[in-house]
C-alpha positions as CSV (number, residue, x, y, z in Angstrom):
1,M,125.5,131.0,178.1
2,G,125.6,134.9,179.4
3,Y,128.0,136.5,181.5
4,Y,127.4,135.3,184.5
5,S,127.6,131.0,183.4
6,A,128.9,128.7,180.5
7,E,125.3,127.0,180.5
8,P,124.8,124.9,178.0
9,F,122.5,124.7,175.3
10,K,121.5,124.0,171.5
11,I,120.1,126.8,169.2
12,D,119.0,125.5,165.7
13,I,118.8,128.3,163.1
14,K,115.5,127.8,161.4
15,G,116.0,130.0,159.0
16,V,116.7,134.7,157.9
17,E,112.4,135.6,156.9
18,R,112.4,139.1,155.1
19,T,109.0,139.7,155.5
20,S,107.5,143.3,153.6
21,K,109.3,145.7,156.7
22,L,111.7,143.6,158.8
23,T,113.4,140.2,159.2
24,V,113.2,137.9,161.3
25,L,115.1,135.2,162.8
26,R,113.4,132.2,163.6
27,M,114.9,129.2,165.6
28,E,114.7,126.9,168.3
29,I,116.3,126.8,171.3
30,M,116.9,124.3,174.3
31,T,119.5,123.8,176.7
32,T,121.7,120.8,176.9
33,A,121.4,120.2,180.8
34,N,120.5,117.8,182.8
35,R,118.7,120.8,185.3
36,N,116.6,123.8,184.3
37,T,118.8,126.8,183.5
38,K,119.0,129.7,182.5
39,G,119.7,131.6,179.7
40,D,121.3,135.2,179.6
41,F,120.5,135.7,176.1
42,G,119.7,139.3,176.5
43,Y,121.7,142.6,178.0
44,G,120.9,144.0,181.9
45,S,120.4,142.4,184.4
46,V,117.3,140.4,184.3
47,P,117.4,139.9,181.0
48,S,113.9,138.5,179.1
49,D,115.0,138.9,175.5
50,F,117.1,137.8,172.9
51,A,118.6,141.2,172.0
52,R,122.3,139.3,171.9
53,F,122.2,138.2,168.4
54,R,122.8,139.7,165.5
55,L,122.9,139.2,161.8
56,F,125.7,140.0,159.8
57,D,126.5,140.9,155.4
58,P,129.9,140.2,155.2
59,V,129.6,140.8,151.3
60,G,127.6,144.0,151.7
61,R,130.1,144.7,155.3
62,K,126.7,145.5,157.4
63,V,126.1,144.6,161.0
64,Y,121.7,144.4,161.9
65,F,120.6,144.5,165.3
66,T,117.8,144.0,167.0
67,L,114.6,145.7,167.0
68,R,114.3,147.5,170.2
69,A,111.8,149.7,172.1
70,K,113.5,152.7,173.0
71,S,111.4,153.1,176.1
72,G,112.7,150.0,178.2
73,D,115.2,149.1,174.9
74,E,113.6,145.2,175.3
75,A,114.2,143.4,171.8
76,F,111.1,142.4,169.6
77,G,110.3,139.2,168.9
78,T,110.0,136.4,171.5
79,R,110.1,137.2,175.2
80,H,110.2,135.1,178.4
81,T,107.4,135.2,180.3
82,M,108.3,137.0,184.1
83,E,107.6,134.7,187.8
84,G,106.6,136.2,189.8
85,N,110.4,136.9,191.6
86,G,111.0,139.3,188.8
87,F,113.2,137.0,186.6
88,P,112.7,134.9,183.3
89,E,111.2,131.8,183.0
90,D,114.0,129.1,183.5
91,F,115.0,126.3,179.8
92,V,113.4,123.4,180.7
93,P,115.3,120.3,179.7
94,G,114.2,118.1,177.0
95,V,112.0,120.7,176.1
96,R,111.7,123.0,173.0
97,Y,111.2,126.8,172.6
98,P,111.1,128.5,169.3
99,V,112.0,132.3,169.4
100,E,111.8,134.8,166.2
101,V,114.0,137.6,166.6
102,Y,113.0,140.5,164.9
103,F,115.3,142.7,162.4
104,P,115.4,145.4,160.4
105,L,114.6,144.6,156.5
106,L,117.6,142.8,155.0
107,P,118.3,145.0,151.0
108,A,116.6,142.8,148.5
109,G,119.7,141.4,147.3
110,V,121.5,139.7,150.3
111,E,121.5,136.7,149.7
112,A,123.2,135.5,152.9
113,V,123.7,135.8,156.3
114,S,126.0,134.9,158.9
115,V,124.2,135.1,162.8
116,V,126.7,136.6,164.7
117,P,125.7,136.2,168.2
118,D,127.3,137.8,171.4
119,L,127.1,135.2,173.5
120,P,130.1,132.6,174.0
121,M,129.7,130.6,170.9
122,G,130.6,130.6,167.3
123,P,129.1,132.3,164.5
124,M,126.2,130.6,162.3
125,T,127.7,131.3,158.4
126,G,126.1,131.1,155.5
127,I,122.0,131.4,156.5
128,P,120.2,132.0,153.7
129,V,117.7,134.8,153.7
130,A,114.4,134.1,152.0
131,D,111.5,135.7,151.1
132,A,108.5,135.2,154.5
133,A,105.3,133.4,153.0
134,S,103.3,135.8,155.5
135,E,103.9,138.3,158.5
136,P,105.4,137.5,161.8
137,V,102.0,137.1,164.9
138,A,101.7,138.0,168.1
139,R,101.6,135.3,170.4
140,E,100.8,134.2,174.2
141,R,102.6,132.3,176.0
142,G,101.8,128.6,176.5
143,A,99.1,127.1,178.5
144,S,99.6,127.6,182.4
145,G,102.2,125.4,184.6
146,R,105.5,124.9,183.3
147,P,106.3,123.0,180.0
148,K,107.5,119.1,180.4
149,A,110.2,117.2,178.5
150,G,109.4,116.3,175.0
151,Q,107.4,119.3,174.2
152,V,107.2,122.7,171.8
153,F,106.9,125.6,174.5
154,Q,105.6,129.1,172.7
155,W,106.8,132.1,174.7
156,P,104.9,135.0,174.1
157,V,106.3,137.4,170.9
158,V,105.8,140.4,171.4
159,L,105.7,142.3,167.5
160,P,106.8,145.5,167.4
161,E,105.1,148.7,168.2
162,G,105.4,152.2,169.1
163,D,108.8,153.9,168.9
164,V,111.5,151.3,167.2
165,W,114.8,151.6,167.6
166,S,116.5,150.3,164.8
167,G,119.9,149.9,164.2
168,V,122.4,148.8,160.9
169,S,126.1,149.5,160.9
170,D,129.0,149.8,158.5
171,V,132.2,148.0,160.0
172,N,135.3,149.5,160.0
173,E,138.6,147.8,159.3
174,L,142.0,148.5,160.1
175,V,145.0,147.0,157.9
176,E,148.5,148.0,159.1
177,T,152.4,147.6,157.8
178,P,155.3,149.0,158.8
179,K,155.4,152.1,155.9
180,R,151.3,152.4,156.2
181,T,148.2,151.5,157.5
182,T,144.3,151.8,155.8
183,L,141.2,152.4,157.6
184,Q,137.6,152.3,156.1
185,E,134.8,154.2,158.3
186,G,131.9,153.0,155.9
187,A,132.0,155.1,152.3
188,K,135.5,156.8,154.1
189,E,139.4,155.5,152.9
190,T,142.1,157.0,155.3
191,I,146.1,156.2,154.1
192,G,147.9,156.8,157.5
193,L,152.0,157.1,156.1
194,R,155.0,156.6,158.7
195,T,156.1,160.1,158.1
196,D,159.6,158.2,158.4
197,V,159.3,157.0,155.0
198,L,158.4,160.1,153.7
199,F,160.5,162.5,156.1
200,A,163.9,163.2,157.3
201,F,163.9,163.9,161.1
202,D,162.6,167.2,161.9
203,Q,162.6,167.8,157.9
204,A,159.1,169.3,156.6
205,E,161.0,168.3,152.6
206,L,160.2,165.0,151.0
207,G,162.8,162.5,151.3
208,A,164.1,160.4,148.4
209,K,162.1,157.3,149.3
210,A,158.7,159.8,149.3
211,A,158.0,159.5,145.6
212,A,157.5,155.5,144.9
213,V,155.3,155.9,148.2
214,L,153.5,158.9,147.4
215,D,152.9,158.0,143.8
216,E,151.8,154.9,144.8
217,V,149.0,156.7,146.9
218,A,148.3,158.8,144.7
219,E,147.4,156.1,142.3
220,E,145.0,154.6,144.9
221,T,143.4,157.7,145.4
222,R,141.8,157.8,141.3
223,R,141.1,154.7,141.4
224,R,138.9,155.3,144.6
225,A,138.1,158.6,146.4
226,D,135.0,160.8,144.5
227,P,135.9,164.1,143.0
228,A,132.6,165.1,143.4
229,K,132.2,163.9,147.6
230,P,135.3,166.6,148.4
231,P,137.5,167.4,150.3
232,V,140.8,164.8,150.2
233,A,141.8,165.7,153.5
234,I,145.7,165.9,154.0
235,V,146.3,166.3,158.1
236,G,149.5,166.0,160.0
237,H,150.7,164.1,162.8
238,T,154.0,164.1,165.1
239,D,155.0,162.1,168.7
240,T,154.7,163.9,172.2
241,K,158.8,164.4,171.5
242,G,159.9,168.2,171.4
243,E,157.9,171.0,172.4
244,D,153.7,171.2,171.6
245,A,154.1,174.4,169.6
246,Y,157.2,173.1,167.8
247,N,155.5,169.4,167.0
248,Q,151.7,171.8,165.9
249,T,154.0,173.9,163.4
250,L,155.8,170.7,161.6
251,S,153.2,168.7,161.5
252,V,151.4,171.3,159.1
253,R,154.1,171.9,157.4
254,R,154.1,168.2,156.4
255,A,150.4,168.2,155.7
256,E,151.2,171.2,153.7
257,A,154.1,168.9,151.7
258,V,151.7,166.0,150.6
259,K,149.2,168.3,149.7
260,E,151.8,170.0,146.9
261,Y,152.9,166.4,145.9
262,L,149.3,165.0,145.4
263,A,148.0,167.8,143.7
264,A,150.6,167.5,141.2
265,K,149.6,164.3,140.3
266,L,146.4,163.8,140.8
267,G,145.3,167.2,138.7
268,A,142.6,169.9,139.1
269,G,139.1,167.2,139.0
270,Y,140.2,166.9,143.3
271,R,139.8,169.7,146.4
272,Y,141.9,169.5,149.1
273,V,142.0,171.1,152.8
274,T,145.0,170.2,154.8
275,E,145.5,170.0,159.0
276,G,148.2,169.8,161.7
277,K,147.5,168.5,164.8
278,G,150.7,168.4,165.9
279,E,151.3,165.6,168.7
280,S,147.3,166.2,170.4
281,T,145.5,162.5,168.7
282,P,147.6,159.5,169.2
283,I,147.0,156.0,168.2
284,A,149.5,154.0,169.9
285,K,151.2,154.4,173.9
286,N,153.7,157.5,173.6
287,D,155.4,155.5,176.6
288,K,155.4,152.0,177.4
289,P,152.6,151.1,180.4
290,G,155.4,150.5,182.7
291,G,157.3,153.4,182.2
292,G,159.8,154.4,180.1
293,D,160.0,155.2,175.8
294,N,157.9,153.3,173.3
295,P,159.8,153.6,170.1
296,E,157.2,151.2,167.6
297,G,154.1,153.6,169.2
298,R,155.9,156.8,168.3
299,A,156.7,155.6,164.9
300,R,152.9,155.4,165.0
301,N,151.9,158.4,165.6
302,R,154.1,160.0,163.5
303,R,152.2,160.3,160.5
304,V,150.0,161.8,157.8
305,E,146.9,161.0,157.0
306,I,145.1,161.6,153.3
307,S,141.3,160.6,153.9
308,Y,138.5,160.7,151.3
309,T,135.2,159.3,150.3
310,I,135.0,155.6,148.4
311,K,133.7,155.7,144.8
312,Q,130.0,154.4,145.4
313,Q,129.8,151.0,142.7
314,A,127.0,150.9,140.4
315,P,124.2,148.8,141.3
316,D,124.1,146.0,139.6
317,V,128.2,145.4,141.2
318,T,127.5,142.4,143.7
319,T,130.7,141.9,144.6
320,T,133.4,144.4,145.6
321,T,137.4,144.6,146.4
322,G,138.5,146.2,150.1
323,P,141.5,148.8,150.8
324,S,144.9,147.5,148.5
325,A,147.3,148.5,150.7
326,G,149.4,147.6,149.3
327,E,148.0,144.7,147.9
328,V,147.6,143.4,151.5
329,R,144.0,143.6,151.6
330,G,142.2,140.9,150.0
331,P,138.7,141.1,147.5
332,T,135.1,139.9,149.1
333,G,134.1,136.4,148.3
334,P,131.0,134.2,149.0
335,N,129.6,133.8,152.0
336,A,131.4,131.2,154.3
337,P,129.4,127.7,154.2
338,F,127.2,126.8,157.1
339,R,130.5,124.6,159.3
340,P,129.6,123.7,162.7
341,D,132.9,123.6,163.8
342,P,136.1,125.6,162.2
343,G,138.4,122.3,162.9
344,A,141.0,120.6,165.4
345,P,142.8,122.9,166.8
346,V,146.2,124.5,165.1
347,A,147.6,125.2,168.7
348,D,147.6,126.4,173.0
349,F,149.1,128.6,175.1
350,T,148.4,129.9,178.8
351,W,146.9,133.3,179.1
352,T,147.9,133.9,183.0
353,F,146.8,136.8,185.2
354,A,148.5,139.3,188.1
355,N,147.3,136.7,190.5
356,K,148.7,133.8,189.3
357,D,146.4,130.8,190.4
358,D,144.1,133.0,187.6
359,R,144.3,130.8,184.0
360,L,143.1,130.4,181.2
361,K,143.6,127.8,178.6
362,V,143.2,128.9,174.8
363,E,142.8,126.6,171.8
364,V,143.3,128.5,168.5
365,L,141.7,126.5,165.2
366,P,141.7,127.5,162.1
367,L,140.9,130.1,160.3
368,Y,137.9,130.9,157.8
369,R,136.8,133.7,155.2
370,D,133.7,135.1,154.9
371,G,132.9,137.3,152.6
372,A,135.3,140.2,152.8
373,Y,136.8,138.4,156.0
374,L,138.3,135.9,158.1
375,V,137.0,134.9,161.2
376,A,139.0,133.5,163.8
377,S,137.6,131.0,166.5
378,F,139.0,130.2,170.2
379,D,138.0,127.5,172.8
380,V,138.9,129.2,176.1
381,S,138.3,127.1,179.3
382,A,139.5,128.0,183.1
383,V,142.9,125.9,184.0
384,R,143.3,127.2,187.5
385,T,141.0,129.4,189.4
386,N,140.6,130.6,192.7
387,M,137.0,131.1,192.5
388,V,134.9,131.0,189.7
389,F,136.8,132.7,186.7
390,V,134.7,136.5,185.9
391,P,135.5,137.9,183.1
392,A,135.8,141.5,183.8
393,P,137.7,143.6,182.8
394,A,137.9,141.1,179.3
395,P,140.4,139.0,179.3
396,F,142.0,139.6,176.0
397,S,141.8,143.3,175.7
398,G,144.5,145.1,174.9
399,W,145.8,148.7,173.4
400,E,148.3,148.5,170.4
401,H,146.7,150.8,168.2
402,E,143.6,153.1,169.3
403,F,141.0,151.7,166.5
404,S,141.1,148.2,168.4
405,A,141.7,149.8,171.8
406,A,138.1,148.6,172.9
407,A,138.0,145.1,171.7
408,D,137.8,142.4,174.0
409,F,139.8,140.4,171.9
410,G,142.4,143.7,171.1
411,A,145.8,141.4,172.7
412,F,145.2,139.8,168.9
413,T,145.7,140.2,165.7
414,L,146.5,138.2,162.5
415,E,149.8,139.4,160.5
416,D,151.1,138.2,157.5
417,P,154.8,137.2,157.4
418,A,155.6,137.7,154.2
419,T,154.6,141.9,154.4
420,K,154.1,142.3,157.9
421,A,151.1,143.8,157.4
422,R,148.5,143.3,160.3
423,Y,145.1,142.6,160.8
424,H,142.6,144.2,163.7
425,P,139.2,143.3,164.8
426,L,136.4,143.7,163.1
427,K,135.1,147.2,164.0
428,M,131.2,148.2,164.4
429,A,130.1,152.3,165.5
430,T,131.8,151.5,168.8
431,E,131.7,147.7,169.3
432,F,133.5,145.2,167.6
433,V,132.5,141.7,164.9
434,E,133.4,139.5,167.7
435,N,131.4,137.7,171.6
436,H,132.4,137.5,174.6
437,V,134.4,135.2,177.5
438,P,131.9,134.1,179.9
439,A,132.4,133.8,183.5
440,L,133.8,129.9,183.4
441,Q,133.9,127.0,186.4
442,T,137.3,125.5,186.3
443,G,137.2,123.3,183.2
444,E,134.2,124.7,181.2
445,K,134.9,125.5,177.8
446,S,133.4,128.9,176.0
447,R,134.0,129.0,172.1
448,A,135.3,132.6,171.1
449,Y,135.3,134.2,168.0
450,V,136.7,137.4,166.0
451,Y,136.3,138.9,162.5
452,Y,139.5,140.2,161.4
453,P,139.6,141.6,157.5
454,A,140.7,139.5,154.9
455,P,144.5,139.1,153.0
456,P,145.0,138.4,150.0
457,D,143.3,134.9,148.3
458,D,146.6,132.6,148.1
459,R,147.4,133.1,151.7
460,T,147.5,129.8,153.5
461,S,148.3,130.9,157.0
462,L,148.8,134.1,158.9
463,T,150.5,134.5,162.1
464,L,148.4,135.1,165.4
465,R,149.7,138.0,167.2
466,V,149.9,137.5,171.3
467,A,150.2,140.5,173.0
468,N,152.7,139.2,175.4
469,G,152.7,135.5,175.1
470,P,153.0,133.1,171.4
471,S,152.5,133.8,167.7
472,P,151.2,131.1,166.6
473,S,151.4,130.0,162.4
474,V,147.3,129.3,162.0
475,P,146.1,127.8,158.6
476,I,143.7,129.6,156.5
477,T,140.7,126.8,155.4
478,R,138.6,126.9,152.8
């Protein structure tokens, strides 16, 4: 179950417990292979910890990372014993290994979380959070020698001490329509408007269609922006057609035109700043990878962005609503119940690489909702390779938008066929709420997952848009 292999393991979640200072994820892990098995549950070339596990609050919209030592970067909690050869001990068939992993303290109002490992396995949703009856205790390795089948074997447990790294990340989401994008990054929201719907070509005077679009943005800004945390920032952008200096001036003039309209609608209660960035910060490619013009990418880059700080909700509000994005973003629902499997495949396709002998089969499983998000699941198997398939670089990476350029599954976006709203993979600070495809032998299969912003509640299916591939319809199950 690591980068270099798809070793089979069974993982039983025993509970998530809130202590006075931290959160404990308790599990029991055992290999289902009939031989001693390596378990790459941590990072680094010789992982001895369980750092790849993460906790996700899909209602509060935060990801919690394992508590780690700043010196050495090992996660606290259970650690494999290192053998004389410098490698962690193997998992022995038939032996049950209790594992504790420590995380930052969850807020008192968090009642359930999803376990979202950076491992080739699906998320484990709807895990209740309980208050611990006692504090965690350090433990030594169990009896000397290798454990035998039927035993419960204890590896060392190391409590947090010294200089501890504690990571909690807001999640950032991008919803894109033919007219606009809505990007939420923690408490900051940015609405990106395509200038093609605001201005005539090469002009900075608002066109006939602009009023309806900007009236909607003004109302959304009034509802969501916090006047006590200024400013409302308005930034103009262009594509790369034309001279740099001309594009810079045009982007400033367009930002000023949008500011004047919004200020007239919103009144004096807001403070504004405007800026033009010309062609300097594209969000899509202006040219195709193989050469030639990319009209769709240029259209994305021609934009005016309105950014503001979102109003904080009252402490007793437990359900939040995401950015409206013109009624293409759904509200926050409850945690998904635990489900051992999302269901039978609804579509499949083959992903072929430059080497025609390297092919992966992707089986698409049903979507389901978890809090404010959708979970997409895939079973990925090596159909034919000349040797072991090694995912370097990640096989499904792609760059349709700068936001999801670094995602392992950036080539996969979800689209609403009715509104043409496109939902990009859910992003943390620099990573994404997804797992990775491991190295695979021919015939081996691995479970992949990606979280996306959720559409409105009445949507029963979305289209999976695959870069240079098919676009199957995928049902949303309850």
